[in-house]
SEGULUM-717581 format. One record per residue: residue number from 1; y, z, x of N, C-alpha, C, CB in turn. Coordinates in pm, 1 decimal. Glycine has a CB too. Layout:
MIDO | nr | nyy | nzz | nxx | cayy | cazz | caxx | cyy | czz | cxx | cbyy | cbzz | cbxx
MIDO | NUM | Y | Z | X | Y | Z | X | Y | Z | X | Y | Z | X
...
% end
This chain:
MIDO | nr | nyy | nzz | nxx | cayy | cazz | caxx | cyy | czz | cxx | cbyy | cbzz | cbxx
MIDO | 1 | 6657.9 | -2572.4 | 3888.0 | 6696.6 | -2657.0 | 4015.3 | 6737.8 | -2515.8 | 4186.8 | 6885.6 | -2773.3 | 3942.8
MIDO | 2 | 6691.7 | -2647.7 | 4226.3 | 6752.9 | -2613.4 | 4375.4 | 6840.3 | -2687.2 | 4402.9 | 6670.8 | -2620.1 | 4489.0
MIDO | 3 | 6978.1 | -2635.6 | 4490.2 | 7069.3 | -2697.0 | 4493.8 | 7094.9 | -2603.0 | 4647.6 | 7164.4 | -2701.6 | 4353.6
MIDO | 4 | 7143.5 | -2741.9 | 4758.1 | 7108.2 | -2699.1 | 4866.9 | 7263.0 | -2747.4 | 4932.4 | 6957.4 | -2760.3 | 4922.0
MIDO | 5 | 7366.5 | -2615.6 | 4950.2 | 7466.5 | -2643.4 | 5053.6 | 7522.3 | -2695.9 | 5126.2 | 7473.3 | -2622.0 | 5094.6
MIDO | 6 | 7604.5 | -2733.3 | 5165.3 | 7654.2 | -2879.8 | 5283.3 | 7601.2 | -2773.6 | 5338.6 | 7831.4 | -2968.0 | 5334.9
MIDO | 7 | 7608.8 | -2619.8 | 5407.1 | 7569.3 | -2581.7 | 5544.7 | 7402.6 | -2538.9 | 5560.1 | 7668.0 | -2453.0 | 5587.2
MIDO | 8 | 7334.3 | -2586.7 | 5447.5 | 7238.6 | -2570.5 | 5468.1 | 7109.9 | -2464.0 | 5371.3 | 7275.6 | -2549.6 | 5579.5
MIDO | 9 | 7206.7 | -2358.6 | 5337.8 | 7138.7 | -2291.3 | 5239.8 | 7109.5 | -2358.3 | 5113.9 | 7203.6 | -2183.5 | 5214.3
MIDO | 10 | 6995.8 | -2265.7 | 5037.7 | 6968.5 | -2290.5 | 4932.5 | 6988.4 | -2177.8 | 4825.1 | 6857.7 | -2336.2 | 4945.7
MIDO | 11 | 6982.5 | -2273.5 | 4696.9 | 7010.8 | -2170.2 | 4574.1 | 6947.3 | -2187.3 | 4460.5 | 7141.9 | -2166.4 | 4530.3
MIDO | 12 | 6928.5 | -2157.2 | 4372.1 | 6809.6 | -2189.9 | 4263.6 | 6915.9 | -2152.0 | 4170.2 | 6642.8 | -2097.0 | 4258.6
MIDO | 13 | 6992.9 | -2292.0 | 4087.6 | 7053.9 | -2208.3 | 3961.3 | 7023.7 | -2346.3 | 3873.1 | 7249.3 | -2139.7 | 3971.6
MIDO | 14 | 7077.6 | -2268.1 | 3764.2 | 7006.9 | -2417.8 | 3601.2 | 7129.5 | -2561.8 | 3637.8 | 7069.1 | -2323.5 | 3322.6
MIDO | 15 | 7083.2 | -2637.9 | 3574.2 | 7178.2 | -2750.9 | 3561.0 | 7238.8 | -2729.7 | 3494.9 | 7154.2 | -2858.4 | 3537.7
MIDO | 16 | 7276.5 | -2615.8 | 3379.5 | 7388.2 | -2564.5 | 3316.3 | 7483.1 | -2493.5 | 3410.4 | 7346.1 | -2477.5 | 3211.8
MIDO | 17 | 7398.3 | -2446.7 | 3431.3 | 7520.3 | -2365.0 | 3560.7 | 7615.3 | -2432.7 | 3662.7 | 7438.6 | -2281.1 | 3672.5
MIDO | 18 | 7486.0 | -2529.7 | 3715.8 | 7564.7 | -2633.2 | 3857.0 | 7715.7 | -2741.3 | 3783.5 | 7394.4 | -2791.4 | 3935.4
MIDO | 19 | 7695.5 | -2751.9 | 3638.0 | 7732.7 | -2862.7 | 3572.5 | 7907.7 | -2828.1 | 3516.2 | 7609.6 | -2889.8 | 3445.2
MIDO | 20 | 7883.3 | -2633.1 | 3523.0 | 8009.0 | -2588.0 | 3443.0 | 8070.1 | -2525.3 | 3549.2 | 7990.1 | -2490.0 | 3310.4
MIDO | 21 | 8014.4 | -2537.0 | 3738.2 | 8067.8 | -2464.3 | 3838.1 | 8182.4 | -2533.8 | 3863.6 | 7985.0 | -2444.2 | 3951.2
MIDO | 22 | 8322.2 | -2491.1 | 3901.3 | 8412.9 | -2562.2 | 3943.3 | 8394.8 | -2590.7 | 4137.7 | 8547.7 | -2480.0 | 3884.6
MIDO | 23 | 8481.4 | -2710.8 | 4204.4 | 8457.1 | -2688.0 | 4308.1 | 8498.5 | -2541.4 | 4429.2 | 8493.3 | -2796.3 | 4327.8
MIDO | 24 | 8623.4 | -2482.9 | 4367.3 | 8658.5 | -2330.5 | 4437.1 | 8518.7 | -2287.8 | 4434.8 | 8773.5 | -2210.7 | 4344.9
MIDO | 25 | 8432.3 | -2282.2 | 4363.3 | 8308.0 | -2166.0 | 4315.8 | 8250.2 | -2252.2 | 4442.1 | 8207.0 | -2161.0 | 4118.9
MIDO | 26 | 8193.0 | -2341.6 | 4395.7 | 8129.7 | -2436.5 | 4568.0 | 8154.0 | -2371.8 | 4631.1 | 8180.5 | -2572.9 | 4642.1
MIDO | 27 | 8285.6 | -2336.0 | 4681.4 | 8327.4 | -2377.6 | 4798.2 | 8308.1 | -2197.3 | 4850.7 | 8496.9 | -2472.8 | 4796.9
MIDO | 28 | 8366.8 | -2109.1 | 4725.3 | 8320.8 | -1994.9 | 4731.7 | 8175.8 | -1936.1 | 4856.9 | 8292.0 | -1990.0 | 4586.9
MIDO | 29 | 8063.8 | -1997.0 | 4737.9 | 7943.4 | -2011.1 | 4765.6 | 7900.8 | -1991.3 | 4961.7 | 7917.3 | -2160.7 | 4692.7
MIDO | 30 | 7961.4 | -2136.7 | 4950.7 | 7992.5 | -2192.2 | 5087.3 | 8070.6 | -2061.0 | 5238.5 | 8121.3 | -2329.5 | 5034.2
MIDO | 31 | 8136.8 | -2044.8 | 5169.8 | 8246.9 | -2008.4 | 5288.0 | 8135.4 | -1816.6 | 5290.2 | 8501.6 | -2013.2 | 5207.3
MIDO | 32 | 8108.9 | -1727.6 | 5176.4 | 8032.5 | -1626.2 | 5247.9 | 7868.1 | -1649.2 | 5268.1 | 8056.5 | -1496.7 | 5170.2
MIDO | 33 | 7815.6 | -1750.3 | 5263.0 | 7704.6 | -1836.2 | 5339.9 | 7596.6 | -1786.6 | 5214.6 | 7659.5 | -1782.3 | 5537.5
MIDO | 34 | 7588.7 | -1799.5 | 5111.2 | 7545.5 | -1752.2 | 4983.4 | 7384.3 | -1832.0 | 4951.1 | 7676.5 | -1794.1 | 4863.7
MIDO | 35 | 7308.6 | -1783.2 | 4908.8 | 7167.1 | -1862.6 | 4935.0 | 7043.2 | -1832.5 | 5056.7 | 7214.7 | -2005.5 | 4966.1
MIDO | 36 | 6969.0 | -1886.2 | 5044.2 | 6842.7 | -1852.8 | 5171.6 | 6839.2 | -1949.6 | 5263.6 | 6683.1 | -1846.6 | 5122.4
MIDO | 37 | 6759.8 | -1956.2 | 5347.9 | 6737.6 | -2068.2 | 5441.7 | 6633.5 | -2119.6 | 5415.2 | 6735.9 | -2043.6 | 5570.5
MIDO | 38 | 6573.3 | -2244.3 | 5372.0 | 6439.9 | -2242.3 | 5308.1 | 6415.5 | -2365.7 | 5438.8 | 6421.6 | -2285.0 | 5105.0
MIDO | 39 | 6312.7 | -2298.0 | 5551.3 | 6207.1 | -2384.9 | 5619.0 | 6092.5 | -2479.7 | 5581.6 | 6152.6 | -2314.7 | 5677.4
MIDO | 40 | 6052.1 | -2377.6 | 5465.7 | 5936.9 | -2496.2 | 5394.6 | 5933.7 | -2571.2 | 5343.7 | 5869.1 | -2490.1 | 5333.5
MIDO | 41 | 5887.1 | -2707.0 | 5302.6 | 5937.8 | -2835.9 | 5252.1 | 5866.2 | -2771.1 | 5086.3 | 5861.6 | -3014.3 | 5347.9
MIDO | 42 | 5780.4 | -2706.3 | 5097.4 | 5663.2 | -2656.2 | 4978.0 | 5725.0 | -2584.9 | 4890.9 | 5539.1 | -2563.8 | 5024.1
MIDO | 43 | 5855.9 | -2473.0 | 4932.2 | 5896.8 | -2374.7 | 4856.7 | 5962.4 | -2415.1 | 4743.9 | 5967.1 | -2295.0 | 4922.1
MIDO | 44 | 5883.0 | -2357.0 | 4636.4 | 5912.6 | -2381.1 | 4459.0 | 5817.0 | -2501.0 | 4433.1 | 6101.3 | -2433.3 | 4406.2
MIDO | 45 | 5710.9 | -2492.0 | 4534.7 | 5671.0 | -2661.6 | 4432.0 | 5523.6 | -2603.9 | 4324.6 | 5587.4 | -2852.4 | 4590.7
MIDO | 46 | 5550.4 | -2693.5 | 4248.5 | 5433.0 | -2711.1 | 4149.5 | 5313.1 | -2663.9 | 4257.9 | 5415.1 | -2889.9 | 4079.1
MIDO | 47 | 5286.8 | -2733.4 | 4308.3 | 5168.0 | -2763.2 | 4365.8 | 5140.6 | -2655.5 | 4457.4 | 5167.4 | -2892.6 | 4428.1
MIDO | 48 | 5195.3 | -2538.9 | 4498.4 | 5161.4 | -2415.3 | 4571.5 | 5122.6 | -2283.3 | 4408.9 | 5336.5 | -2367.9 | 4699.1
MIDO | 49 | 5164.8 | -2301.0 | 4353.7 | 5142.1 | -2224.6 | 4205.3 | 5036.7 | -2285.1 | 4138.8 | 5268.2 | -2230.8 | 4102.0
MIDO | 50 | 4950.9 | -2147.2 | 4072.9 | 4814.7 | -2143.3 | 4020.3 | 4829.8 | -2197.7 | 3892.2 | 4748.8 | -2005.4 | 4016.8
MIDO | 51 | 4796.3 | -2260.6 | 3836.6 | 4790.6 | -2269.2 | 3668.5 | 4678.8 | -2257.4 | 3616.3 | 4833.7 | -2388.3 | 3607.3
MIDO | 52 | 4734.9 | -2158.5 | 3500.1 | 4621.7 | -2093.7 | 3387.4 | 4518.9 | -2227.1 | 3324.4 | 4724.2 | -2010.8 | 3230.6
MIDO | 53 | 4426.6 | -2236.3 | 3307.7 | 4316.9 | -2313.3 | 3261.9 | 4312.7 | -2273.7 | 3128.8 | 4186.6 | -2294.4 | 3335.0
MIDO | 54 | 4277.8 | -2397.3 | 3061.1 | 4203.7 | -2374.5 | 2877.0 | 4132.1 | -2259.4 | 2900.9 | 4073.9 | -2510.9 | 2799.7
MIDO | 55 | 4040.9 | -2228.2 | 2975.6 | 3973.1 | -2118.1 | 2972.3 | 4009.7 | -1967.3 | 2958.9 | 3920.4 | -2131.1 | 3060.7
MIDO | 56 | 4129.7 | -1935.9 | 3039.3 | 4171.6 | -1829.4 | 3081.1 | 4290.4 | -1843.5 | 2952.7 | 4207.4 | -1821.4 | 3251.4
MIDO | 57 | 4342.9 | -1922.6 | 2879.8 | 4378.2 | -1871.7 | 2744.7 | 4354.3 | -1950.2 | 2626.8 | 4507.9 | -1843.4 | 2740.7
MIDO | 58 | 4296.1 | -1902.5 | 2579.7 | 4193.2 | -1951.9 | 2442.0 | 4291.9 | -2002.7 | 2328.9 | 4089.7 | -1805.6 | 2366.1
MIDO | 59 | 4429.9 | -1987.9 | 2309.0 | 4544.8 | -1991.4 | 2237.4 | 4610.7 | -2133.7 | 2259.6 | 4634.2 | -1874.1 | 2278.5
MIDO | 60 | 4566.6 | -2176.7 | 2408.8 | 4599.7 | -2337.4 | 2404.8 | 4519.4 | -2439.1 | 2381.1 | 4642.2 | -2380.1 | 2510.1
MIDO | 61 | 4610.2 | -2511.2 | 2244.4 | 4551.5 | -2647.0 | 2165.7 | 4467.4 | -2702.0 | 2268.7 | 4670.4 | -2768.2 | 2113.0
MIDO | 62 | 4347.7 | -2812.4 | 2240.2 | 4324.7 | -2884.7 | 2320.0 | 4309.4 | -3025.0 | 2296.9 | 4245.0 | -2839.6 | 2365.5
MIDO | 63 | 4350.4 | -3119.0 | 2350.0 | 4415.7 | -3236.1 | 2352.0 | 4338.6 | -3320.4 | 2252.1 | 4425.4 | -3294.1 | 2491.7
MIDO | 64 | 4366.1 | -3410.1 | 2188.3 | 4317.4 | -3452.5 | 2047.3 | 4160.1 | -3561.5 | 2107.4 | 4479.2 | -3564.0 | 1942.6
MIDO | 65 | 4237.5 | -3604.1 | 2232.0 | 4097.6 | -3713.5 | 2283.6 | 3992.6 | -3547.0 | 2353.0 | 4169.2 | -3890.7 | 2478.0
MIDO | 66 | 4001.9 | -3478.7 | 2345.0 | 3901.1 | -3384.4 | 2431.8 | 3801.4 | -3349.1 | 2256.7 | 4011.8 | -3196.7 | 2541.6
MIDO | 67 | 3874.0 | -3362.1 | 2153.9 | 3801.2 | -3298.7 | 2045.3 | 3704.3 | -3427.3 | 1979.0 | 3918.2 | -3226.3 | 1929.1
MIDO | 68 | 3600.6 | -3409.5 | 2004.7 | 3507.1 | -3466.8 | 1962.4 | 3563.3 | -3571.1 | 1774.4 | 3386.7 | -3326.7 | 1964.5
MIDO | 69 | 3485.0 | -3614.7 | 1720.8 | 3558.2 | -3715.7 | 1611.9 | 3511.7 | -3618.5 | 1461.8 | 3474.9 | -3919.0 | 1617.1
MIDO | 70 | 3377.5 | -3570.2 | 1459.4 | 3302.8 | -3537.6 | 1367.3 | 3374.1 | -3400.6 | 1363.7 | 3148.9 | -3553.3 | 1390.0
MIDO | 71 | 3454.4 | -3351.4 | 1458.2 | 3542.0 | -3212.0 | 1427.5 | 3602.3 | -3238.4 | 1378.1 | 3604.0 | -3132.9 | 1499.2
MIDO | 72 | 3742.1 | -3358.4 | 1429.4 | 3846.3 | -3384.3 | 1341.0 | 3833.2 | -3419.8 | 1185.2 | 3907.2 | -3481.2 | 1398.6
MIDO | 73 | 3745.3 | -3493.9 | 1152.8 | 3674.9 | -3518.7 | 1042.1 | 3674.8 | -3447.4 | 923.9 | 3571.9 | -3522.8 | 1072.4
MIDO | 74 | 3556.1 | -3290.9 | 978.3 | 3616.3 | -3175.5 | 927.1 | 3690.1 | -3088.1 | 950.5 | 3568.9 | -3127.1 | 904.2
MIDO | 75 | 3764.7 | -3155.0 | 1003.7 | 3922.3 | -3004.0 | 1016.4 | 3953.3 | -2998.0 | 849.6 | 4142.3 | -3076.8 | 1135.4
MIDO | 76 | 3995.7 | -2895.7 | 834.9 | 4023.8 | -2793.6 | 695.8 | 4136.3 | -2785.3 | 648.9 | 4000.1 | -2656.6 | 707.8
MIDO | 77 | 4198.6 | -2766.1 | 768.1 | 4330.0 | -2721.3 | 791.0 | 4437.6 | -2829.9 | 770.6 | 4337.4 | -2666.9 | 926.3
MIDO | 78 | 4387.1 | -2957.2 | 813.5 | 4495.1 | -3099.7 | 817.1 | 4517.5 | -3121.9 | 717.0 | 4460.8 | -3232.1 | 868.8
MIDO | 79 | 4661.9 | -3140.8 | 667.8 | 4815.2 | -3213.6 | 539.3 | 4748.1 | -3347.3 | 528.4 | 5034.2 | -3242.7 | 620.1
MIDO | 80 | 4680.6 | -3393.7 | 415.9 | 4705.2 | -3575.5 | 457.3 | 4758.8 | -3537.3 | 306.9 | 4540.1 | -3733.9 | 500.0
MIDO | 81 | 4870.5 | -3626.7 | 317.9 | 4955.0 | -3682.2 | 201.4 | 4867.2 | -3835.1 | 152.2 | 5138.4 | -3715.0 | 265.5
MIDO | 82 | 4875.7 | -3794.6 | 20.0 | 4836.1 | -3912.1 | -40.2 | 4996.6 | -3931.0 | -138.1 | 4666.5 | -3889.7 | -135.8
MIDO | 83 | 4919.9 | -4074.2 | -169.0 | 5068.4 | -4159.1 | -237.8 | 4949.3 | -4194.5 | -395.2 | 5153.5 | -4372.2 | -102.3
% end
């Protein structure tokens, strides 16, 4: 996650790291101007990253709604529990 210090600088830390930090540690980061100045509102946005599609990685499973019904019925790997 991105955390913006009161001086405007931004740092990237996990939520676990944030919750484990004390007030003294946050004051230390603030005092030493730790972090970057981010002026781009889209910095780190998923909209600017390129995603791999299904064609790029054939190991990604297709959604069940994209599989034709006949393929679902003929799938031999399916485990059916019989009572």
